[in-house]
N, CA and C atoms as an extended XYZ file, in Angstrom:
465
Properties=species:S:1:pos:R:3:atomname:S:1:resname:S:1:resid:I:1 pbc="F F F"
N        -8.017        6.445        8.483 N   MET     1
C        -7.607        5.192        7.881 CA  MET     1
C        -7.930        4.062        8.861 C   MET     1
N        -8.633        3.083        8.395 N   GLY     2
C        -9.125        2.020        9.246 CA  GLY     2
C        -8.049        1.282       10.005 C   GLY     2
N        -6.987        0.892        9.340 N   LEU     3
C        -5.954        0.109       10.005 CA  LEU     3
C        -5.244        0.922       11.072 C   LEU     3
N        -4.987        2.181       10.818 N   VAL     4
C        -4.335        3.028       11.828 CA  VAL     4
C        -5.226        3.119       13.056 C   VAL     4
N        -6.522        3.335       12.851 N   ARG     5
C        -7.453        3.393       13.984 CA  ARG     5
C        -7.489        2.060       14.729 C   ARG     5
N        -7.505        0.949       13.972 N   ASP     6
C        -7.539       -0.377       14.589 CA  ASP     6
C        -6.359       -0.590       15.526 C   ASP     6
N        -5.204       -0.093       15.133 N   PHE     7
C        -4.008       -0.334       15.925 CA  PHE     7
C        -3.678        0.791       16.895 C   PHE     7
N        -4.443        1.862       16.875 N   SER     8
C        -4.132        2.977       17.768 CA  SER     8
C        -4.403        2.618       19.228 C   SER     8
N        -5.210        1.588       19.458 N   HIS     9
C        -5.523        1.182       20.829 CA  HIS     9
C        -4.798       -0.097       21.231 C   HIS     9
N        -3.903       -0.574       20.377 N   GLN    10
C        -3.175       -1.801       20.661 CA  GLN    10
C        -1.681       -1.509       20.632 C   GLN    10
N        -0.914       -2.487       21.039 N   SER    11
C         0.535       -2.289       21.050 CA  SER    11
C         1.206       -2.912       19.828 C   SER    11
N         0.427       -3.325       18.839 N   CYS    12
C         1.011       -3.920       17.628 CA  CYS    12
C         1.711       -2.850       16.798 C   CYS    12
N         2.882       -3.175       16.273 N   PRO    13
C         3.568       -2.204       15.419 CA  PRO    13
C         2.874       -2.071       14.067 C   PRO    13
N         2.974       -0.877       13.499 N   VAL    14
C         2.391       -0.581       12.200 CA  VAL    14
C         3.505       -0.073       11.287 C   VAL    14
N         3.467       -0.524       10.034 N   ASN    15
C         4.408       -0.069        9.018 CA  ASN    15
C         3.610        0.534        7.876 C   ASN    15
N         4.089        1.650        7.338 N   ILE    16
C         3.400        2.305        6.234 CA  ILE    16
C         4.415        2.552        5.119 C   ILE    16
N         4.076        2.073        3.920 N   VAL    17
C         4.946        2.259        2.755 CA  VAL    17
C         4.123        2.931        1.663 C   VAL    17
N         4.671        3.997        1.081 N   GLN    18
C         3.984        4.692       -0.008 CA  GLN    18
C         4.725        4.468       -1.318 C   GLN    18
N         3.946        4.433       -2.402 N   GLN    19
C         4.519        4.256       -3.724 CA  GLN    19
C         3.711        5.083       -4.717 C   GLN    19
N         4.410        5.955       -5.420 N   GLU    20
C         3.776        6.792       -6.436 CA  GLU    20
C         3.639        6.002       -7.733 C   GLU    20
N         2.645        6.362       -8.538 N   PHE    21
C         2.539        5.825       -9.886 CA  PHE    21
C         2.198        6.976      -10.826 C   PHE    21
N         2.735        6.901      -12.033 N   ILE    22
C         2.542        7.959      -13.025 CA  ILE    22
C         2.148        7.335      -14.352 C   ILE    22
N         1.665        8.153      -15.235 N   GLY    23
C         1.256        7.700      -16.558 CA  GLY    23
C        -0.161        8.156      -16.841 C   GLY    23
N        -0.898        7.313      -17.550 N   GLU    24
C        -2.279        7.665      -17.892 CA  GLU    24
C        -3.194        7.633      -16.671 C   GLU    24
N        -2.782        6.946      -15.637 N   MET    25
C        -3.383        7.044      -14.305 CA  MET    25
C        -2.244        7.492      -13.402 C   MET    25
N        -2.499        8.433      -12.521 N   ALA    26
C        -1.437        8.922      -11.644 CA  ALA    26
C        -1.970        9.079      -10.229 C   ALA    26
N        -1.105        8.820       -9.265 N   GLY    27
C        -1.480        8.959       -7.865 CA  GLY    27
C        -0.479        8.254       -6.989 C   GLY    27
N        -0.964        7.733       -5.865 N   ARG    28
C        -0.077        7.000       -4.978 CA  ARG    28
C        -0.851        5.942       -4.208 C   ARG    28
N        -0.103        4.969       -3.778 N   SER    29
C        -0.644        3.904       -2.945 CA  SER    29
C         0.058        3.976       -1.599 C   SER    29
N        -0.732        3.917       -0.538 N   SER    30
C        -0.191        3.838        0.813 CA  SER    30
C        -0.590        2.473        1.358 C   SER    30
N         0.399        1.633        1.636 N   VAL    31
C         0.118        0.296        2.146 CA  VAL    31
C         0.471        0.286        3.633 C   VAL    31
N        -0.526       -0.052        4.456 N   LEU    32
C        -0.370       -0.088        5.903 CA  LEU    32
C        -0.340       -1.544        6.333 C   LEU    32
N         0.716       -1.925        7.036 N   TYR    33
C         0.875       -3.298        7.514 CA  TYR    33
C         0.734       -3.312        9.022 C   TYR    33
N        -0.034       -4.248        9.530 N   GLY    34
C        -0.191       -4.388       10.967 CA  GLY    34
C        -0.231       -5.847       11.361 C   GLY    34
N        -0.206       -6.083       12.637 N   GLY    35
C        -0.220       -7.459       13.137 CA  GLY    35
C         1.188       -7.945       13.385 C   GLY    35
N         1.365       -9.231       13.314 N   ASN    36
C         2.673       -9.845       13.555 CA  ASN    36
C         3.516       -9.787       12.289 C   ASN    36
N         3.774       -8.611       11.803 N   THR    37
C         4.333       -8.436       10.474 CA  THR    37
C         5.595       -9.233       10.214 C   THR    37
N         6.663       -8.966       10.920 N   PHE    38
C         7.936       -9.553       10.509 CA  PHE    38
C         8.144      -10.993       10.915 C   PHE    38
N         7.821      -11.306       12.147 N   THR    39
C         8.042      -12.692       12.554 CA  THR    39
C         7.236      -13.636       11.679 C   THR    39
N         6.013      -13.256       11.366 N   SER    40
C         5.166      -14.108       10.533 CA  SER    40
C         5.556      -14.066        9.069 C   SER    40
N         5.789      -12.871        8.553 N   LEU    41
C         6.121      -12.751        7.131 CA  LEU    41
C         7.449      -13.399        6.783 C   LEU    41
N         8.434      -13.209        7.626 N   MET    42
C         9.753      -13.770        7.344 CA  MET    42
C         9.655      -15.290        7.257 C   MET    42
N         8.951      -15.879        8.207 N   GLU    43
C         8.772      -17.327        8.220 CA  GLU    43
C         7.982      -17.761        6.980 C   GLU    43
N         6.930      -17.027        6.661 N   TYR    44
C         6.072      -17.338        5.518 CA  TYR    44
C         6.847      -17.275        4.197 C   TYR    44
N         7.780      -16.325        4.108 N   LEU    45
C         8.563      -16.147        2.878 CA  LEU    45
C         9.836      -16.989        2.854 C   LEU    45
N        10.060      -17.778        3.901 N   GLY    46
C        11.184      -18.699        3.906 CA  GLY    46
C        12.501      -18.131        4.409 C   GLY    46
N        12.465      -16.997        5.099 N   TYR    47
C        13.686      -16.424        5.671 CA  TYR    47
C        14.013      -17.128        6.983 C   TYR    47
N        15.289      -17.100        7.352 N   ASP    48
C        15.720      -17.661        8.630 CA  ASP    48
C        15.250      -16.768        9.770 C   ASP    48
N        15.134      -17.356       10.947 N   GLU    49
C        14.744      -16.585       12.131 CA  GLU    49
C        15.760      -15.475       12.395 C   GLU    49
N        17.017      -15.757       12.115 N   GLU    50
C        18.076      -14.763       12.317 CA  GLU    50
C        17.852      -13.528       11.438 C   GLU    50
N        17.360      -13.754       10.204 N   ASP    51
C        17.087      -12.641        9.287 CA  ASP    51
C        16.001      -11.708        9.819 C   ASP    51
N        15.065      -12.260       10.592 N   SER    52
C        13.953      -11.447       11.078 CA  SER    52
C        14.422      -10.369       12.059 C   SER    52
N        15.639      -10.472       12.546 N   GLN    53
C        16.179       -9.483       13.475 CA  GLN    53
C        16.849       -8.313       12.758 C   GLN    53
N        17.094       -8.454       11.460 N   SER    54
C        17.794       -7.428       10.695 CA  SER    54
C        16.831       -6.352       10.197 C   SER    54
N        17.036       -5.116       10.649 N   THR    55
C        16.204       -4.002       10.219 CA  THR    55
C        16.313       -3.796        8.710 C   THR    55
N        17.498       -3.947        8.153 N   ALA    56
C        17.686       -3.765        6.706 CA  ALA    56
C        16.860       -4.785        5.920 C   ALA    56
N        16.850       -6.020        6.370 N   ILE    57
C        16.069       -7.057        5.681 CA  ILE    57
C        14.577       -6.806        5.876 C   ILE    57
N        14.188       -6.362        7.055 N   GLN    58
C        12.782       -6.049        7.301 CA  GLN    58
C        12.305       -4.942        6.349 C   GLN    58
N        13.120       -3.915        6.195 N   ARG    59
C        12.769       -2.817        5.285 CA  ARG    59
C        12.698       -3.315        3.836 C   ARG    59
N        13.622       -4.163        3.471 N   GLU    60
C        13.631       -4.742        2.122 CA  GLU    60
C        12.354       -5.544        1.870 C   GLU    60
N        11.941       -6.324        2.865 N   ILE    61
C        10.716       -7.122        2.755 CA  ILE    61
C         9.506       -6.207        2.557 C   ILE    61
N         9.422       -5.128        3.336 N   LEU    62
C         8.303       -4.195        3.196 CA  LEU    62
C         8.252       -3.590        1.800 C   LEU    62
N         9.408       -3.162        1.293 N   ASN    63
C         9.443       -2.572       -0.043 CA  ASN    63
C         9.065       -3.588       -1.113 C   ASN    63
N         9.579       -4.813       -1.002 N   GLU    64
C         9.269       -5.852       -1.982 CA  GLU    64
C         7.800       -6.241       -1.933 C   GLU    64
N         7.270       -6.381       -0.729 N   LEU    65
C         5.864       -6.747       -0.584 CA  LEU    65
C         4.962       -5.644       -1.145 C   LEU    65
N         5.331       -4.398       -0.902 N   THR    66
C         4.570       -3.271       -1.452 CA  THR    66
C         4.617       -3.291       -2.973 C   THR    66
N         5.798       -3.559       -3.539 N   ASN    67
C         5.912       -3.679       -4.994 CA  ASN    67
C         4.996       -4.768       -5.530 C   ASN    67
N         4.946       -5.906       -4.852 N   VAL    68
C         4.101       -7.021       -5.298 CA  VAL    68
C         2.624       -6.620       -5.226 C   VAL    68
N         2.218       -6.036       -4.113 N   ILE    69
C         0.816       -5.631       -3.945 CA  ILE    69
C         0.420       -4.626       -5.016 C   ILE    69
N         1.256       -3.620       -5.234 N   ASN    70
C         0.914       -2.585       -6.214 CA  ASN    70
C         1.046       -3.074       -7.648 C   ASN    70
N         2.015       -3.922       -7.912 N   SER    71
C         2.129       -4.475       -9.258 CA  SER    71
C         0.896       -5.301       -9.592 C   SER    71
N         0.428       -6.041       -8.611 N   THR    72
C        -0.752       -6.877       -8.828 CA  THR    72
C        -1.998       -6.026       -9.005 C   THR    72
N        -2.218       -5.090       -8.099 N   SER    73
C        -3.460       -4.318       -8.147 CA  SER    73
C        -3.424       -3.218       -9.214 C   SER    73
N        -2.447       -2.337       -9.152 N   LEU    74
C        -2.403       -1.205      -10.085 CA  LEU    74
C        -2.034       -1.615      -11.502 C   LEU    74
N        -0.996       -2.420      -11.629 N   SER    75
C        -0.600       -2.845      -12.973 CA  SER    75
C        -1.672       -3.742      -13.579 C   SER    75
N        -2.294       -4.582      -12.748 N   GLY    76
C        -3.386       -5.417      -13.237 CA  GLY    76
C        -4.547       -4.577      -13.744 C   GLY    76
N        -4.918       -3.551      -12.987 N   LEU    77
C        -5.991       -2.644      -13.390 CA  LEU    77
C        -5.624       -1.913      -14.676 C   LEU    77
N        -4.407       -1.393      -14.739 N   SER    78
C        -4.007       -0.642      -15.934 CA  SER    78
C        -3.932       -1.547      -17.167 C   SER    78
N        -3.510       -2.788      -16.999 N   ASN    79
C        -3.480       -3.722      -18.128 CA  ASN    79
C        -4.891       -4.025      -18.627 C   ASN    79
N        -5.807       -4.269      -17.695 N   GLU    80
C        -7.198       -4.555      -18.076 CA  GLU    80
C        -7.831       -3.387      -18.811 C   GLU    80
N        -7.475       -2.178      -18.410 N   LEU    81
C        -8.072       -0.981      -19.000 CA  LEU    81
C        -7.226       -0.399      -20.126 C   LEU    81
N        -6.131       -1.073      -20.442 N   ASP    82
C        -5.224       -0.635      -21.514 CA  ASP    82
C        -4.708        0.786      -21.277 C   ASP    82
N        -4.288        1.043      -20.035 N   LEU    83
C        -3.709        2.327      -19.652 CA  LEU    83
C        -2.253        2.103      -19.249 C   LEU    83
N        -1.417        3.039      -19.597 N   ASP    84
C         0.006        2.924      -19.314 CA  ASP    84
C         0.329        3.602      -17.985 C   ASP    84
N         0.903        2.834      -17.037 N   ILE    85
C         1.370        3.426      -15.782 CA  ILE    85
C         2.750        2.872      -15.449 C   ILE    85
N         3.449        3.614      -14.632 N   HIS    86
C         4.768        3.205      -14.161 CA  HIS    86
C         4.827        3.435      -12.657 C   HIS    86
N         5.348        2.445      -11.949 N   LEU    87
C         5.482        2.542      -10.496 CA  LEU    87
C         6.855        3.088      -10.136 C   LEU    87
N         6.881        4.035       -9.208 N   ALA    88
C         8.144        4.544       -8.671 CA  ALA    88
C         8.621        3.572       -7.586 C   ALA    88
N         9.779        3.835       -7.047 N   GLN    89
C        10.280        3.018       -5.939 CA  GLN    89
C         9.445        3.303       -4.696 C   GLN    89
N         9.128        2.275       -3.926 N   PRO    90
C         8.387        2.508       -2.684 CA  PRO    90
C         9.261        3.214       -1.653 C   PRO    90
N         8.606        3.922       -0.747 N   ALA    91
C         9.320        4.624        0.323 CA  ALA    91
C         8.627        4.333        1.646 C   ALA    91
N         9.395        3.961        2.637 N   ILE    92
C         8.841        3.651        3.960 CA  ILE    92
C         8.563        4.962        4.695 C   ILE    92
N         7.296        5.141        5.043 N   LEU    93
C         6.873        6.350        5.752 CA  LEU    93
C         6.946        6.145        7.261 C   LEU    93
N         6.526        4.974        7.724 N   GLU    94
C         6.588        4.610        9.140 CA  GLU    94
C         7.147        3.200        9.242 C   GLU    94
N         8.062        2.986       10.179 N   PHE    95
C         8.665        1.671       10.351 CA  PHE    95
C         8.520        1.227       11.795 C   PHE    95
N         7.768        0.146       11.998 N   GLU    96
C         7.570       -0.457       13.315 CA  GLU    96
C         7.142        0.573       14.358 C   GLU    96
N         6.234        1.459       13.966 N   SER    97
C         5.717        2.474       14.889 CA  SER    97
C         4.544        1.913       15.660 C   SER    97
N         4.393        2.370       16.863 N   GLN    98
C         3.241        1.966       17.663 CA  GLN    98
C         2.030        2.751       17.162 C   GLN    98
N         0.893        2.080       17.068 N   GLY    99
C        -0.316        2.679       16.518 CA  GLY    99
C        -0.705        3.988       17.173 C   GLY    99
N        -0.556        4.051       18.495 N   GLU   100
C        -0.965        5.274       19.199 CA  GLU   100
C        -0.047        6.458       18.888 C   GLU   100
N         1.122        6.203       18.297 N   GLN   101
C         2.063        7.275       17.968 CA  GLN   101
C         1.874        7.801       16.548 C   GLN   101
N         1.039        7.130       15.763 N   LEU   102
C         0.882        7.515       14.366 CA  LEU   102
C        -0.001        8.735       14.216 C   LEU   102
N         0.362        9.554       13.259 N   ASP   103
C        -0.407       10.745       12.930 CA  ASP   103
C        -1.066       10.489       11.576 C   ASP   103
N        -2.387       10.320       11.572 N   GLU   104
C        -3.091       10.006       10.336 CA  GLU   104
C        -2.945       11.107        9.297 C   GLU   104
N        -2.617       12.311        9.710 N   SER   105
C        -2.478       13.396        8.743 CA  SER   105
C        -1.319       13.152        7.788 C   SER   105
N        -0.363       12.287        8.193 N   GLN   106
C         0.733       11.956        7.290 CA  GLN   106
C         0.213       11.267        6.040 C   GLN   106
N        -0.902       10.567        6.183 N   LEU   107
C        -1.468        9.844        5.056 CA  LEU   107
C        -2.433       10.682        4.245 C   LEU   107
N        -2.796       11.846        4.761 N   ALA   108
C        -3.732       12.696        4.033 CA  ALA   108
C        -3.102       13.099        2.711 C   ALA   108
N        -3.914       13.124        1.718 N   SER   109
C        -3.411       13.421        0.384 CA  SER   109
C        -2.878       14.845        0.318 C   SER   109
N        -1.764       15.001       -0.383 N   SER   110
C        -1.228       16.335       -0.613 CA  SER   110
C        -2.076       17.038       -1.660 C   SER   110
N        -3.084       16.362       -2.156 N   LEU   111
C        -3.960       16.903       -3.183 CA  LEU   111
C        -5.281       17.342       -2.566 C   LEU   111
N        -5.238       17.876       -1.358 N   SER   112
C        -6.463       18.147       -0.616 CA  SER   112
C        -7.403       19.106       -1.339 C   SER   112
N        -6.873       19.945       -2.232 N   ASP   113
C        -7.729       20.883       -2.961 CA  ASP   113
C        -8.312       20.258       -4.221 C   ASP   113
N        -7.844       19.065       -4.588 N   GLU   114
C        -8.318       18.396       -5.781 CA  GLU   114
C        -9.241       17.257       -5.409 C   GLU   114
N       -10.019       16.826       -6.392 N   ARG   115
C       -10.847       15.645       -6.178 CA  ARG   115
C       -10.003       14.424       -6.521 C   ARG   115
N       -10.116       13.411       -5.707 N   VAL   116
C        -9.367       12.177       -5.949 CA  VAL   116
C       -10.306       10.992       -5.790 C   VAL   116
N        -9.939        9.891       -6.409 N   LEU   117
C       -10.636        8.629       -6.223 CA  LEU   117
C        -9.822        7.823       -5.233 C   LEU   117
N       -10.452        7.370       -4.161 N   LEU   118
C        -9.778        6.538       -3.174 CA  LEU   118
C       -10.282        5.106       -3.306 C   LEU   118
N        -9.355        4.173       -3.369 N   ILE   119
C        -9.679        2.752       -3.428 CA  ILE   119
C        -8.988        2.112       -2.235 C   ILE   119
N        -9.740        1.404       -1.419 N   ASP   120
C        -9.189        0.747       -0.232 CA  ASP   120
C        -9.268       -0.757       -0.439 C   ASP   120
N        -8.112       -1.416       -0.467 N   ILE   121
C        -8.034       -2.860       -0.651 CA  ILE   121
C        -7.531       -3.463        0.649 C   ILE   121
N        -8.317       -4.352        1.229 N   LYS   122
C        -7.926       -5.005        2.480 CA  LYS   122
C        -7.384       -6.388        2.167 C   LYS   122
N        -6.208       -6.674        2.715 N   LEU   123
C        -5.557       -7.969        2.521 CA  LEU   123
C        -5.252       -8.569        3.882 C   LEU   123
N        -5.310       -9.891        3.964 N   GLU   124
C        -5.015      -10.545        5.230 CA  GLU   124
C        -4.438      -11.930        4.974 C   GLU   124
N        -3.394      -12.258        5.724 N   ILE   125
C        -2.879      -13.623        5.770 CA  ILE   125
C        -3.254      -14.099        7.172 C   ILE   125
N        -4.465      -14.616        7.276 N   ALA   126
C        -5.056      -14.914        8.583 CA  ALA   126
C        -4.217      -15.871        9.410 C   ALA   126
N        -3.709      -16.930        8.787 N   GLU   127
C        -2.953      -17.922        9.557 CA  GLU   127
C        -1.630      -17.375       10.085 C   GLU   127
N        -1.172      -16.254        9.549 N   LYS   128
C         0.074      -15.643       10.023 CA  LYS   128
C        -0.167      -14.368       10.822 C   LYS   128
N        -1.418      -13.959       10.966 N   GLY   129
C        -1.730      -12.774       11.756 CA  GLY   129
C        -1.267      -11.480       11.120 C   GLY   129
N        -1.217      -11.439        9.791 N   VAL   130
C        -0.760      -10.247        9.072 CA  VAL   130
C        -1.962       -9.609        8.387 C   VAL   130
N        -2.110       -8.293        8.593 N   ARG   131
C        -3.178       -7.539        7.936 CA  ARG   131
C        -2.583       -6.339        7.237 C   ARG   131
N        -3.172       -5.985        6.110 N   CYS   132
C        -2.757       -4.733        5.483 CA  CYS   132
C        -3.907       -4.094        4.725 C   CYS   132
N        -3.828       -2.791        4.647 N   ASP   133
C        -4.740       -1.971        3.854 CA  ASP   133
C        -3.896       -1.319        2.783 C   ASP   133
N        -4.372       -1.369        1.565 N   SER   134
C        -3.732       -0.624        0.480 CA  SER   134
C        -4.706        0.467        0.076 C   SER   134
N        -4.339        1.702        0.347 N   ILE   135
C        -5.187        2.835        0.030 CA  ILE   135
C        -4.592        3.528       -1.191 C   ILE   135
N        -5.333        3.477       -2.287 N   ILE   136
C        -4.860        4.048       -3.544 CA  ILE   136
C        -5.615        5.347       -3.780 C   ILE   136
N        -4.880        6.424       -3.978 N   SER   137
C        -5.505        7.702       -4.314 CA  SER   137
C        -5.070        8.069       -5.725 C   SER   137
N        -6.058        8.379       -6.547 N   MET   138
C        -5.802        8.659       -7.949 CA  MET   138
C        -6.123       10.120       -8.245 C   MET   138
N        -5.214       10.800       -8.931 N   LYS   139
C        -5.413       12.203       -9.256 CA  LYS   139
C        -6.541       12.368      -10.271 C   LYS   139
N        -7.170       13.525      -10.203 N   GLU   140
C        -8.341       13.799      -11.041 CA  GLU   140
C        -8.046       13.657      -12.534 C   GLU   140
N        -6.897       14.123      -12.975 N   GLU   141
C        -6.613       14.040      -14.420 CA  GLU   141
C        -6.525       12.599      -14.917 C   GLU   141
N        -6.125       11.696      -14.048 N   GLY   142
C        -6.082       10.289      -14.419 CA  GLY   142
C        -7.460        9.652      -14.468 C   GLY   142
N        -8.403       10.246      -13.758 N   LEU   143
C        -9.764        9.713      -13.742 CA  LEU   143
C       -10.430        9.840      -15.107 C   LEU   143
N       -10.093       10.884      -15.848 N   VAL   144
C       -10.650       11.054      -17.193 CA  VAL   144
C       -10.252        9.858      -18.055 C   VAL   144
N        -8.975        9.479      -18.015 N   ASN   145
C        -8.504        8.320      -18.783 CA  ASN   145
C        -9.158        7.035      -18.292 C   ASN   145
N        -9.324        6.916      -16.993 N   LEU   146
C        -9.963        5.738      -16.411 CA  LEU   146
C       -11.391        5.584      -16.902 C   LEU   146
N       -12.147        6.667      -16.866 N   VAL   147
C       -13.546        6.650      -17.306 CA  VAL   147
C       -13.630        6.335      -18.798 C   VAL   147
N       -12.762        6.929      -19.604 N   MET   148
C       -12.761        6.641      -21.045 CA  MET   148
C       -12.477        5.182      -21.313 C   MET   148
N       -11.519        4.623      -20.610 N   SER   149
C       -11.177        3.197      -20.782 CA  SER   149
C       -12.324        2.293      -20.337 C   SER   149
N       -12.972        2.647      -19.253 N   LEU   150
C       -14.113        1.871      -18.785 CA  LEU   150
C       -15.243        1.895      -19.812 C   LEU   150
N       -15.478        3.063      -20.392 N   ARG   151
C       -16.525        3.172      -21.414 CA  ARG   151
C       -16.210        2.301      -22.630 C   ARG   151
N       -14.939        2.302      -23.056 N   LYS   152
C       -14.537        1.448      -24.191 CA  LYS   152
C       -14.723       -0.022      -23.851 C   LYS   152
N       -14.353       -0.397      -22.649 N   LEU   153
C       -14.457       -1.781      -22.209 CA  LEU   153
C       -15.914       -2.244      -22.160 C   LEU   153
N       -16.809       -1.357      -21.735 N   MET   154
C       -18.217       -1.719      -21.603 CA  MET   154
C       -18.989       -1.636      -22.928 C   MET   154
N       -18.401       -1.005      -23.923 N   ALA   155
C       -19.102       -0.846      -25.218 CA  ALA   155
C       -19.134       -2.132      -26.010 C   ALA   155
């Protein structure tokens, strides 16, 4: 994973949040956040400096931001393709971990024996020093529906 490698040689903390999706497309999204995540994001979202010290609020921000990213990308894609999907609650896999301590195998798909479609979306708020990768892995059975919808759209 690019972001994990990028931060494995630096002292910047990395946060990883995963969110499953089910329906006519099924899989999961792993969103990796790096850079000046909380100090910059909290200020950007209008939180007080005091709030940036609260681990509970930091975790809440990560979950909400992941919901926004996935709602925009996955729900937007499913709406365009007229496919029904539902997002599960996000779960924090790594919280403020140092890059060199991360094990990339945690992000490896549990579907290693199956074929999956991987989509990597890079996001950046440059003026705040925040970077994230959203890695979406889609199960093979959902790809059939995806291809059918694409064919209908292109016809």
